[in-house]
All heavy atoms as an XYZ file, in Angstrom:
685
protein
N     116.318    110.629     85.152
C     115.965    111.646     84.350
C     115.338    112.812     85.142
O     114.384    112.465     85.938
C     114.847    111.149     83.234
C     114.252    112.382     82.396
S     113.093    111.686     81.232
C     113.672    112.612     79.796
N     115.967    113.945     85.099
C     115.398    115.112     85.838
C     114.319    115.786     84.996
O     114.433    115.907     83.910
C     116.362    116.111     86.294
C     117.476    115.397     87.301
C     118.535    116.569     87.530
C     116.880    114.986     88.564
N     113.235    116.209     85.750
C     112.219    116.961     84.914
C     112.177    118.387     85.424
O     111.518    118.824     86.443
C     110.899    116.385     85.179
C     110.737    114.867     84.798
C     109.351    114.179     85.111
C     110.938    114.756     83.228
N     112.964    119.381     84.834
C     113.100    120.714     85.240
C     111.765    121.432     85.361
O     110.914    121.150     84.599
C     114.016    121.339     84.321
C     114.738    120.248     83.505
C     113.759    119.138     83.618
N     111.560    122.315     86.322
C     110.405    123.150     86.462
C     109.958    123.877     85.258
O     108.877    124.168     84.955
C     110.427    123.972     87.653
C     110.444    123.312     88.939
C     110.671    124.196     90.212
C     109.241    122.350     89.203
N     110.945    124.251     84.483
C     110.618    125.229     83.272
C     110.059    124.291     82.180
O     109.508    124.993     81.211
C     111.891    125.970     82.820
C     113.010    125.153     82.178
C     114.057    124.767     83.258
O     113.789    124.743     84.359
N     115.161    124.443     82.789
N     110.087    123.168     82.234
C     109.371    122.302     81.113
C     107.876    122.300     81.324
O     107.376    122.346     82.543
C     109.944    120.920     81.215
C     111.387    120.595     80.856
C     111.698    119.196     80.993
C     111.778    121.114     79.544
N     107.114    122.292     80.218
C     105.720    122.303     80.294
C     105.199    121.040     81.059
O     105.721    119.977     81.011
C     105.083    122.303     78.995
O     105.147    121.185     78.250
N     104.057    121.220     81.741
C     103.483    119.974     82.432
C     103.229    118.787     81.388
O     103.349    117.614     81.784
C     102.313    120.412     83.109
O     101.257    120.848     82.334
N     102.807    119.272     80.221
C     102.623    118.219     79.143
C     103.769    117.411     78.803
O     103.797    116.147     78.664
N     104.909    118.042     78.715
C     106.137    117.507     78.443
C     106.544    116.531     79.645
O     107.108    115.376     79.323
C     107.246    118.587     78.036
C     108.553    117.810     77.818
C     108.761    117.426     76.473
C     109.475    117.640     78.703
C     110.061    116.729     76.227
C     110.735    116.998     78.488
C     110.974    116.630     77.195
N     106.437    117.158     80.843
C     106.775    116.353     82.052
C     105.871    115.092     82.068
O     106.357    114.021     82.374
C     106.480    117.058     83.189
C     107.569    118.218     83.514
C     107.281    119.053     84.707
O     106.344    118.813     85.462
N     108.035    120.079     84.856
N     104.690    115.048     81.816
C     103.696    113.952     81.887
C     104.195    112.927     80.768
O     104.150    111.731     81.092
C     102.298    114.440     81.706
N     104.434    113.352     79.655
C     104.913    112.462     78.569
C     106.220    111.743     78.992
O     106.450    110.691     78.749
C     105.051    113.255     77.225
N     107.189    112.535     79.640
C     108.433    111.975     79.994
C     108.228    110.901     81.035
O     108.770    109.748     80.939
C     109.311    113.056     80.507
N     107.306    111.150     82.038
C     107.100    110.308     83.080
C     106.376    108.974     82.535
O     106.548    107.832     82.903
C     106.141    110.828     84.194
C     106.648    111.616     85.207
C     105.652    112.217     86.033
C     107.579    110.922     86.029
N     105.418    109.104     81.628
C     104.805    107.986     80.858
C     105.758    107.071     80.232
O     105.440    105.920     80.108
C     103.728    108.528     79.920
N     106.861    107.493     79.811
C     107.787    106.662     79.037
C     108.716    105.975     80.124
O     109.296    105.034     79.813
C     108.805    107.584     78.242
C     108.079    108.062     76.924
C     109.108    108.757     75.915
N     109.934    109.824     76.553
C     109.547    110.983     76.429
N     108.359    111.405     75.954
N     110.352    111.973     76.985
N     108.757    106.537     81.336
C     109.574    105.888     82.338
C     108.807    104.894     83.306
O     109.409    104.014     83.879
C     110.278    106.970     83.303
C     111.219    107.974     82.554
C     111.569    109.112     83.502
C     112.463    107.189     82.160
N     107.596    105.085     83.471
C     106.842    104.359     84.459
C     105.611    103.642     83.868
O     105.040    104.214     82.935
C     106.272    105.348     85.550
C     107.331    106.226     86.251
S     106.684    107.469     87.366
C     106.152    106.513     88.737
N     105.313    102.645     84.305
C     104.030    101.915     84.041
C     102.863    102.821     84.419
O     102.842    103.575     85.533
C     104.017    100.541     84.682
C     104.977    100.632     85.815
C     105.933    101.778     85.523
N     101.689    102.751     83.620
C     100.514    103.600     83.948
C      99.994    103.609     85.333
O      99.807    104.644     85.910
C      99.468    103.012     83.012
C     100.198    102.371     81.895
C     101.451    101.927     82.557
N     100.009    102.434     86.056
C      99.521    102.333     87.391
C     100.376    103.044     88.390
O      99.936    103.243     89.573
C      99.298    100.901     87.741
C     100.486     99.927     87.878
C     101.054     99.332     86.569
O     100.401     99.873     85.551
O     101.968     98.667     86.645
N     101.653    103.397     88.014
C     102.487    104.017     89.053
C     102.668    105.508     88.788
O     103.369    106.253     89.434
C     103.941    103.431     88.904
C     104.007    101.976     89.473
C     105.520    101.514     89.431
O     106.326    102.238     89.168
N     105.505    100.243     89.869
N     101.946    106.059     87.788
C     101.890    107.575     87.401
C     101.212    108.348     88.556
O     100.252    107.740     89.298
C     101.321    107.796     86.088
C     102.093    107.261     84.922
C     101.257    107.467     83.609
C     103.491    107.944     84.828
N     101.665    109.499     88.845
C     101.119    110.254     90.110
C      99.636    110.395     89.893
O      99.008    110.537     90.993
C     101.866    111.642     89.990
C     102.992    111.366     89.139
C     102.772    110.234     88.170
N      99.022    110.558     88.792
C      97.612    110.795     88.596
C      96.863    109.579     88.190
O      95.658    109.599     87.655
C      97.348    111.909     87.694
C      98.046    113.144     88.224
C      97.463    114.452     88.267
O      96.310    114.573     87.662
N      97.986    115.480     88.644
N      97.438    108.342     88.312
C      96.709    107.160     88.034
C      95.738    106.776     89.108
O      95.950    106.785     90.207
C      97.790    105.933     87.962
O      97.170    104.623     87.805
N      94.391    106.672     88.535
C      93.350    106.333     89.483
C      92.509    105.127     88.906
O      92.444    104.933     87.698
C      92.344    107.565     89.655
C      93.065    108.630     90.498
C      91.973    108.077     88.435
N      92.062    104.369     89.892
C      91.318    103.199     89.489
C      90.098    103.030     90.406
O      89.953    103.630     91.458
C      92.223    101.897     89.695
O      92.431    101.676     91.085
C      93.438    101.911     88.891
N      89.131    102.149     89.822
C      87.990    101.916     90.731
C      88.495    100.787     91.722
O      89.569    100.336     91.616
C      86.883    101.178     89.791
C      86.211    102.173     88.823
C      86.472    102.147     87.441
C      85.363    103.170     89.393
C      85.809    103.000     86.680
C      84.761    103.987     88.575
C      84.997    104.017     87.196
N      87.635    100.552     92.734
C      87.976     99.634     93.890
C      88.437     98.123     93.291
O      89.290     97.579     93.826
C      86.849     99.423     94.740
N      87.964     97.825     92.068
C      88.387     96.503     91.504
C      89.567     96.633     90.731
O      90.115     95.627     90.093
C      87.191     95.891     90.699
C      87.041     96.752     89.373
O      87.629     97.879     89.154
O      86.017     96.546     88.638
N      90.301     97.797     90.712
C      91.562     97.834     90.093
C      91.490     98.212     88.670
O      92.430     98.544     87.866
N      90.328     98.396     88.029
C      90.043     98.843     86.744
C      90.316    100.343     86.632
O      89.935    101.077     87.430
C      88.602     98.505     86.324
C      88.336     98.515     84.811
C      88.926     97.400     84.077
O      89.369     96.369     84.602
O      89.185     97.723     82.921
N      91.046    100.769     85.442
C      91.378    102.170     85.458
C      90.087    103.048     85.267
O      89.210    102.568     84.545
C      92.163    102.237     84.176
C      92.751    100.924     83.934
C      91.668     99.964     84.489
N      90.083    104.194     85.898
C      88.941    105.112     85.733
C      89.283    105.830     84.361
O      90.270    106.373     84.235
C      88.790    106.190     86.842
C      88.543    105.354     88.183
C      87.806    107.192     86.677
C      88.470    106.085     89.414
N      88.208    105.883     83.492
C      88.355    106.556     82.256
C      88.808    108.077     82.446
O      88.349    108.702     83.324
C      87.088    106.507     81.590
C      86.413    105.360     82.191
C      86.898    105.393     83.628
N      89.724    108.467     81.531
C      90.320    109.837     81.546
C      89.190    111.011     81.702
O      89.287    111.855     82.365
C      91.276    110.115     80.422
N      88.098    110.784     80.826
C      87.002    111.776     80.868
C      86.346    111.874     82.222
O      85.978    112.973     82.641
C      85.949    111.758     79.772
C      85.190    110.365     79.816
C      85.932    109.108     79.094
O      87.173    109.209     78.682
O      85.237    108.180     78.846
N      86.234    110.812     83.025
C      85.665    110.826     84.381
C      86.578    111.612     85.238
O      86.273    112.334     86.189
C      85.475    109.483     84.874
C      84.372    108.610     84.260
C      83.920    108.955     83.058
C      84.128    107.374     84.909
C      82.935    108.078     82.587
C      83.052    106.542     84.329
C      82.516    106.915     83.056
O      81.605    106.054     82.566
N      87.936    111.260     85.153
C      88.935    111.999     86.055
C      88.932    113.413     85.702
O      89.024    114.216     86.652
C      90.394    111.386     85.733
C      91.382    111.995     86.534
C      90.426    109.880     86.031
N      88.816    113.849     84.553
C      88.762    115.280     84.196
C      87.671    115.878     84.806
O      87.631    117.075     85.318
C      88.792    115.438     82.620
C      88.532    116.794     82.199
C      90.179    115.196     82.052
N      86.359    115.214     84.729
C      85.188    115.766     85.282
C      85.383    115.955     86.823
O      84.892    117.019     87.308
C      84.084    114.869     84.939
C      82.696    115.504     85.304
C      81.548    114.537     84.919
O      80.952    113.958     85.798
N      81.259    114.606     83.660
N      85.874    114.980     87.452
C      86.035    115.047     88.969
C      87.036    116.247     89.289
O      86.770    117.072     90.141
C      86.499    113.817     89.524
C      86.981    113.918     90.993
C      85.481    112.681     89.415
N      88.158    116.317     88.415
C      89.089    117.398     88.789
C      88.391    118.797     88.467
O      88.619    119.624     89.377
C      90.210    117.256     87.675
C      91.198    118.371     87.970
C      92.086    118.659     86.678
N      91.271    119.096     85.645
C      91.670    119.021     84.312
N      92.757    118.562     83.965
N      90.717    119.466     83.391
N      87.657    118.920     87.467
C      87.135    120.182     87.087
C      86.026    120.625     88.235
O      86.026    121.762     88.499
C      86.453    120.218     85.726
C      87.555    120.136     84.648
O      88.674    120.388     84.895
O      87.194    119.961     83.483
N      85.212    119.623     88.614
C      84.265    119.975     89.630
C      84.942    120.317     91.008
O      84.477    121.195     91.692
C      83.294    118.783     89.825
C      82.337    118.665     88.602
C      81.324    117.606     88.795
N      80.495    117.493     87.622
C      79.392    116.797     87.562
N      79.009    116.109     88.523
N      78.797    116.758     86.482
N      85.954    119.648     91.262
C      86.741    119.922     92.431
C      87.354    121.321     92.466
O      87.235    122.089     93.489
N      87.881    121.682     91.293
C      88.511    123.042     91.142
C      87.358    124.123     91.289
O      87.477    125.219     91.774
C      89.247    123.226     89.852
C      90.611    122.382     89.839
C      91.242    122.452     88.482
C      91.454    122.895     90.817
N      86.183    123.878     90.653
C      85.091    124.858     90.629
C      84.571    124.976     92.035
O      84.136    126.104     92.426
C      83.901    124.293     89.856
N      84.629    123.980     93.008
C      84.263    124.090     94.350
C      85.371    124.535     95.278
O      85.058    124.692     96.479
C      83.610    122.722     94.823
N      86.557    124.659     94.807
C      87.565    125.049     95.651
C      87.438    126.326     96.467
O      86.880    127.293     95.868
C      88.975    125.021     94.893
N      87.995    126.411     97.609
C      87.956    127.607     98.420
C      89.390    128.060     98.709
O      90.128    127.329     99.312
C      87.230    127.422     99.643
C      87.116    128.696    100.517
C      85.681    126.955     99.456
N      89.765    129.271     98.254
C      91.042    129.777     98.628
C      91.036    130.385     99.990
O      90.140    131.008    100.414
C      91.631    130.789     97.622
C      91.747    130.178     96.234
O      92.246    129.043     96.141
O      91.578    130.908     95.108
N      92.202    130.149    100.687
C      92.380    130.684    102.063
C      93.192    131.749    102.069
O      94.378    131.602    101.668
C      92.694    129.458    103.076
C      92.998    130.030    104.505
C      91.706    128.461    103.152
N      92.858    133.012    102.578
C      93.789    134.107    102.631
C      94.589    133.934    103.943
O      94.078    134.390    105.035
C      92.878    135.370    102.738
C      93.756    136.617    102.614
O      94.935    136.562    102.222
O      93.276    137.658    102.839
N      95.708    133.313    103.975
C      96.581    133.021    105.046
C      97.176    134.474    105.625
O      97.497    135.336    104.881
C      97.682    132.314    104.666
C      97.231    130.803    104.475
C      96.946    130.288    103.231
C      97.037    129.755    105.394
N      96.513    128.966    103.377
C      96.683    128.598    104.601
C      97.216    129.634    106.681
C      96.369    127.474    105.227
C      97.013    128.384    107.250
C      96.517    127.375    106.640
N      97.230    134.417    106.945
C      97.857    135.568    107.683
C      98.896    134.944    108.665
O      98.747    133.713    108.980
C      96.782    136.356    108.311
C      96.000    137.155    107.473
C      94.867    137.997    108.235
N      94.017    138.973    107.520
C      93.207    138.579    106.581
N      93.302    137.385    106.014
N      92.546    139.549    105.882
N      99.865    135.751    109.046
C     100.818    135.229    109.978
C     100.131    134.537    111.169
O      99.334    135.295    111.753
C     101.829    136.358    110.331
N     100.700    133.467    111.676
C     100.013    132.790    112.777
C      98.945    131.990    112.525
O      98.362    131.291    113.497
N      98.336    131.925    111.295
C      97.108    131.074    111.095
C      97.503    129.666    111.143
O      98.701    129.234    110.883
C      96.647    131.335    109.589
C      95.915    132.594    109.396
O      95.502    133.217    110.501
O      95.365    133.022    108.395
N      96.552    128.790    111.632
C      96.653    127.329    111.691
C      95.401    126.808    111.129
O      94.221    127.293    111.207
C      96.717    126.823    113.184
C      96.663    125.427    113.363
C      97.937    127.472    113.737
N      95.451    125.717    110.327
C      94.376    125.052    109.733
C      94.413    123.573    110.098
O      95.440    122.952    110.055
C      94.317    125.116    108.310
C      93.114    124.474    107.612
S      93.146    124.593    105.750
C      92.767    126.359    105.533
N      93.186    123.007    110.562
C      93.109    121.727    110.788
C      92.142    121.145    109.829
O      91.086    121.519    109.643
C      92.615    121.474    112.267
C      92.409    119.954    112.491
C      93.473    122.062    113.378
N      92.624    119.959    109.167
C      91.862    119.307    108.063
C      91.434    117.929    108.384
O      92.338    117.174    108.819
C      92.594    119.480    106.731
C      92.835    120.993    106.424
C      91.814    118.755    105.667
C      93.695    121.107    105.151
N      90.252    117.520    108.263
C      89.698    116.127    108.438
C      90.009    115.549    107.095
O      89.241    115.761    106.146
C      88.332    116.107    108.792
C      87.814    114.704    109.028
O      88.462    113.809    108.356
O      86.762    114.518    109.787
N      91.014    114.680    106.870
C      91.255    114.029    105.671
C      90.156    113.092    105.085
O      90.194    112.730    103.872
C      92.561    113.216    105.564
C      93.797    114.088    105.576
O      93.773    115.246    105.067
N      94.934    113.618    106.031
N      89.276    112.704    105.937
C      88.193    111.809    105.460
C      87.022    112.808    104.849
O      86.404    112.381    103.942
C      87.658    111.085    106.691
C      88.777    110.184    107.295
C      86.291    110.138    106.210
C      89.322    109.194    106.349
N      86.820    113.910    105.457
C      85.859    114.856    105.134
C      86.078    115.686    103.857
O      85.183    115.913    103.055
C      85.489    115.789    106.350
C      84.255    116.667    106.101
C      83.061    115.936    106.045
C      84.213    117.634    107.420
N      87.298    116.022    103.722
C      87.555    117.093    102.568
C      88.754    116.738    101.783
O      89.636    116.062    102.230
C      87.729    118.426    103.069
C      86.585    119.029    103.895
C      89.104    118.444    103.981
N      88.770    117.109    100.398
C      89.909    117.007     99.691
C      90.688    118.278     99.868
O      90.007    119.371    100.184
N      92.006    118.098     99.747
C      92.711    119.466    100.016
C      94.008    119.426     99.140
O      94.503    118.445     98.709
C      93.107    119.625    101.442
C      93.921    118.496    102.071
N      95.276    118.567    101.988
C      93.413    117.371    102.687
C      95.685    117.332    102.466
N      94.579    116.776    102.939
N      94.536    120.570     98.917
C      95.664    120.867     98.124
C      96.174    122.168     98.270
O      95.664    123.016     99.141
N      97.083    122.581     97.351
C      97.385    124.193     97.352
C      97.708    124.484     96.043
O      97.997    123.668     95.205
C      98.660    124.186     98.207
C      99.855    123.553     97.650
C     101.139    124.028     98.485
N     102.389    123.246     98.041
C     103.028    123.731     97.036
N     102.697    124.729     96.315
N     104.130    123.073     96.634
N      97.548    125.649     95.759
C      97.787    126.338     94.491
C      99.269    126.696     94.439
O      99.880    126.937     95.369
C      96.886    127.639     94.123
C      95.384    127.176     94.190
C      94.605    128.256     93.730
N      93.219    128.136     93.875
C      92.395    127.401     93.041
N      92.838    126.774     92.055
N      91.128    127.254     93.261
N      99.869    126.908     93.272
C     101.262    127.275     93.179
C     101.370    128.580     93.746
O     100.486    129.561     93.644
C     101.527    127.202     91.693
C     100.519    126.469     90.983
C      99.244    126.493     91.908
N     102.580    128.916     94.310
C     102.909    130.252     94.836
C     104.413    130.352     95.002
O     105.180    129.331     94.844
C     102.299    130.439     96.159
C     102.859    129.685     97.316
C     103.922    130.078     98.127
C     102.442    128.298     97.502
C     104.519    129.228     99.183
C     103.049    127.420     98.363
C     104.032    128.029     99.223
O     104.591    127.061    100.144
N     104.876    131.607     95.239
C     106.289    131.794     95.564
C     106.466    132.363     96.845
O     105.463    132.884     97.535
C     106.977    132.688     94.502
O     106.314    133.886     94.557
C     106.822    132.063     93.149
N     107.674    132.178     97.564
C     107.947    132.804     98.863
C     108.171    131.668     99.721
O     107.938    130.513     99.650
N     108.622    132.142    100.963
C     108.989    131.090    101.988
C     107.709    130.510    102.725
O     106.549    131.211    102.656
C     109.774    131.974    103.115
C     109.165    133.369    102.898
C     108.888    133.499    101.300
N     107.824    129.449    103.241
C     106.747    128.809    104.033
C     107.270    127.964    105.110
O     108.507    127.463    104.924
C     105.764    128.059    103.149
C     106.468    126.678    102.570
C     105.295    125.957    101.774
N     105.804    124.697    101.356
C     105.105    123.610    101.163
N     103.770    123.819    101.172
N     105.661    122.572    100.672
N     106.550    127.648    106.242
C     106.897    126.801    107.173
C     105.771    125.770    107.412
O     104.641    126.189    107.498
C     107.054    127.557    108.380
C     107.580    126.812    109.668
C     107.809    127.640    110.959
N     108.198    126.830    111.951
C     107.989    127.064    113.167
N     107.350    128.214    113.420
N     108.227    126.314    114.153
N     106.039    124.520    107.263
C     104.989    123.559    107.250
C     105.222    122.690    108.418
O     106.291    122.110    108.549
C     105.106    122.717    105.950
C     104.077    121.541    105.736
C     102.749    122.199    105.627
C     104.417    120.863    104.473
N     104.231    122.516    109.266
C     104.161    121.667    110.576
C     103.014    120.599    110.250
O     101.977    121.140    109.962
C     104.053    122.523    111.689
C     105.055    123.557    111.833
C     104.725    124.388    113.035
C     106.459    123.000    112.004
N     103.220    119.525    110.499
C     102.221    118.404    110.325
C     102.197    117.510    111.506
O     103.075    117.114    112.188
C     102.509    117.479    109.184
C     101.515    116.487    109.001
C     102.604    118.312    107.854
N     100.986    117.258    112.078
C     100.766    116.328    113.163
C      99.713    115.542    112.708
O      98.576    115.894    112.038
C     100.341    117.053    114.287
N      99.677    114.129    112.893
C      98.593    113.155    112.566
C      98.154    112.409    113.708
O      99.041    111.993    114.616
C      99.026    112.380    111.383
C      99.284    112.995    110.079
S      99.704    112.008    108.895
C     100.173    112.974    107.481
N      96.889    111.980    113.806
C      96.488    111.132    114.785
C      95.238    110.447    114.405
O      94.496    110.575    113.200
C      95.879    112.105    115.976
O      94.833    112.753    115.671
N      94.660    109.334    115.096
C      93.603    108.590    114.717
C      92.448    109.209    115.469
O      92.401    109.840    116.501
C      93.650    107.207    115.419
C      94.714    106.417    114.655
O      94.912    106.770    113.457
O      95.328    105.412    115.171
């Protein structure tokens, strides 16, 4: 089943929930013991993360190095071309 971009995220989530067990859903989160984290906790963490987010005003030639242990990171939706280069190390 394809989930076209023009469909609402709520519809996409409902379609995925019909296809996959809860523990395989993209936003499934659990405590260390495997117990599901209650949805209201997940929403609170998401909302606090979004409130603390810092947008970066990218310019041609910019490079960013992120410590995956130290920070959470993501990106907001956008349009236009991009070039993504990734290197990982210990």
